[in-house]
C-alpha positions as CSV (number, residue, x, y, z in Angstrom):
1,X,-0.1,0.0,0.0
2,X,1.4,3.7,-1.1
3,X,1.6,6.1,1.6
4,X,-1.2,7.6,0.4
5,X,-3.4,4.9,0.4
6,X,-2.4,4.0,4.3
7,X,-2.9,7.7,4.8
8,X,-6.1,7.7,3.2
9,X,-7.8,4.3,4.9
10,X,-6.4,5.7,8.3
11,X,-8.8,8.8,7.4
12,X,-12.0,6.3,6.6
13,X,-11.1,5.0,10.0
14,X,-11.2,7.8,11.7
15,X,-14.6,9.0,10.0
16,X,-16.4,5.5,10.4
17,X,-15.3,5.8,14.2
18,X,-18.0,8.8,14.5
19,X,-20.4,6.6,13.6
20,X,-20.5,3.4,16.6
21,X,-17.1,3.0,18.0
22,X,-18.1,0.5,20.4
23,X,-20.3,-2.0,18.1
24,X,-18.0,-5.2,17.7
25,X,-18.5,-5.6,14.7
26,X,-16.7,-1.9,13.7
27,X,-14.5,-2.5,15.9
28,X,-13.4,-6.3,14.3
29,X,-13.2,-4.7,10.5
30,X,-11.5,-2.3,11.7
31,X,-8.8,-4.3,13.6
32,X,-8.5,-6.3,10.0
33,X,-7.4,-2.3,8.5
34,X,-5.2,-2.3,11.0
35,X,-3.5,-5.3,10.8
36,X,-3.0,-4.9,6.6
37,X,-1.5,-1.1,7.9
38,X,1.0,-3.0,9.7
39,X,-0.2,-1.5,13.4
40,X,-0.3,-4.9,14.8
41,X,-0.6,-3.8,18.6
42,X,-3.6,-1.5,17.8
43,X,-5.4,-4.1,15.9
44,X,-4.8,-6.7,18.7
45,X,-6.5,-3.8,21.3
46,X,-9.4,-3.8,18.8
47,X,-9.7,-6.9,19.1
48,X,-9.6,-7.7,22.5
49,X,-12.2,-5.0,23.1
50,X,-14.7,-6.5,20.8
51,X,-14.3,-10.5,20.8
52,X,-16.1,-10.6,24.3
53,X,-19.0,-8.8,23.4
54,X,-19.4,-10.1,20.2
55,X,-21.1,-13.6,19.0
56,X,-20.4,-16.5,17.9
57,X,-20.2,-15.6,13.8
58,X,-17.5,-13.1,14.6
59,X,-14.9,-15.0,16.9
60,X,-15.6,-17.5,14.2
61,X,-14.4,-15.3,11.5
62,X,-11.3,-14.0,13.9
63,X,-10.1,-17.8,14.1
64,X,-9.9,-18.1,9.6
65,X,-10.1,-14.5,8.2
66,X,-6.9,-13.9,6.2
67,X,-6.9,-10.8,7.1
68,X,-5.0,-11.5,10.5
69,X,-2.9,-13.8,8.8
70,X,-0.2,-11.4,10.2
71,X,-1.3,-12.1,13.6
72,X,-1.4,-15.8,13.9
73,X,2.1,-15.8,16.0
74,X,1.8,-13.3,17.9
75,X,1.2,-14.3,21.4
76,X,-1.9,-11.6,21.7
77,X,-3.9,-13.2,19.1
78,X,-3.0,-16.6,20.5
79,X,-4.2,-15.4,23.9
80,X,-7.8,-14.2,22.4
81,X,-8.2,-17.2,20.6
82,X,-7.9,-19.2,23.8
83,X,-10.4,-17.4,25.5
84,X,-13.2,-17.5,22.4
85,X,-12.8,-21.4,22.2
């Protein structure tokens, strides 16, 4: 992603957060975006906020969504998966 593309993505994330920043699905999708942008810790922060309040469908997506491939070996991600088994 180009610097312009990254900046634009962050702008859209910021705009979307004004709508419903505590919605688990919003947090999930923003975590996907931040993972793609390389902001791993921020993505994990959002997943930690969203997963305890999300349903089984969203929890299943976290386990298999290719957007989170960059997180798979991270200890915090592994801990999240342990919480939703």
